[in-house]
C-alpha positions in Angstrom: -21.5 -1.5 -2.9 -19.5 -0.8 -6.1 -19.4 -2.8 -9.2 -15.7 -4.4 -10.4 -16.4 -4.0 -14.0 -15.1 -6.8 -16.4 -11.9 -5.5 -18.1 -10.6 -3.5 -15.7 -7.1 -3.0 -14.0 -9.2 -4.2 -10.4 -11.2 -7.1 -12.6 -9.4 -8.3 -15.6 -11.6 -10.2 -18.7 -10.8 -13.7 -18.3 -8.6 -13.6 -22.2 -6.9 -10.4 -20.8 -3.5 -10.3 -22.7 -1.9 -7.6 -21.5 0.9 -9.2 -18.9 1.2 -11.8 -22.1 2.3 -8.7 -24.4 6.0 -9.6 -25.7 8.0 -6.8 -24.8 8.4 -5.4 -28.3 5.0 -6.2 -29.2 2.9 -3.2 -30.1 -0.2 -2.4 -28.5 -3.3 -0.1 -28.6 -5.5 0.7 -25.7 -9.5 2.0 -26.8 -10.4 3.5 -22.7 -14.5 3.5 -21.7 -13.9 6.9 -21.8 -13.5 7.1 -25.6 -17.4 7.8 -26.7 -16.7 5.2 -29.3 -15.5 2.7 -27.4 -18.1 0.2 -27.0 -18.8 0.3 -30.4 -15.3 0.0 -31.5 -15.1 -3.3 -29.5 -18.7 -5.1 -30.3 -17.4 -4.5 -34.1 -14.4 -6.3 -33.5 -16.2 -8.9 -32.1 -18.5 -9.3 -34.8 -15.7 -9.2 -37.9 -14.0 -11.9 -35.6 -17.5 -14.0 -35.0 -17.8 -13.6 -39.2 -21.3 -11.9 -38.8 -20.6 -9.4 -41.7 -24.1 -8.4 -41.1 -24.1 -7.4 -37.6 -20.5 -5.9 -38.5 -21.9 -3.7 -40.9 -24.8 -2.1 -39.1 -22.5 -1.2 -36.2 -19.8 0.3 -38.9 -22.9 2.3 -40.1 -23.9 3.1 -36.4 -20.4 4.1 -35.7 -20.0 6.3 -39.0 -23.6 8.1 -37.9 -21.9 8.9 -34.2 -19.0 10.7 -36.3 -20.8 12.4 -38.7 -22.0 15.5 -36.3 -18.2 16.1 -35.1 -15.3 17.3 -37.3 -12.5 15.0 -38.0 -9.4 15.2 -36.4 -6.9 17.0 -38.4 -4.6 14.4 -40.8 -1.6 16.2 -39.1 -3.0 15.6 -35.6 0.0 14.1 -33.3 -2.8 11.3 -32.2 -4.0 11.1 -35.4 -0.3 10.0 -36.7 0.7 8.1 -34.2 -2.6 5.5 -34.4 -1.5 4.8 -38.3 2.0 4.1 -36.6 1.1 1.8 -33.9 -1.0 0.2 -36.9 1.8 -0.3 -39.1 3.8 -1.3 -36.0 1.9 -4.1 -35.4 1.5 -5.4 -39.6 5.1 -5.3 -39.0 5.6 -7.0 -36.2 3.5 -9.8 -37.3 5.1 -10.3 -40.3 8.5 -10.5 -38.5 6.8 -13.6 -36.2 5.4 -15.2 -39.0 9.1 -15.2 -40.9 10.2 -16.5 -37.6 7.8 -18.9 -37.0 8.1 -20.1 -40.4 
């Protein structure tokens, strides 16, 4: 018997928003095969829930996991694109706020 994991293509989570994205809305996907994926999602959840202590501990855990690997070079196309997406998200939100007042 196979298990349909929550948050997958075959079993989207109750709060899945992919189909609700505006056509011009930037998005970023963290895949399960990224070794930091679960920790990054937990960090996001702790921050959203206002659990500063748990967020701090999770960030420390993430930093410990990454300390043994060399950082991605700053001229890496993937690294640069990640920051470009982040900036696009901020610009998109700002433009949306101006439209809605």
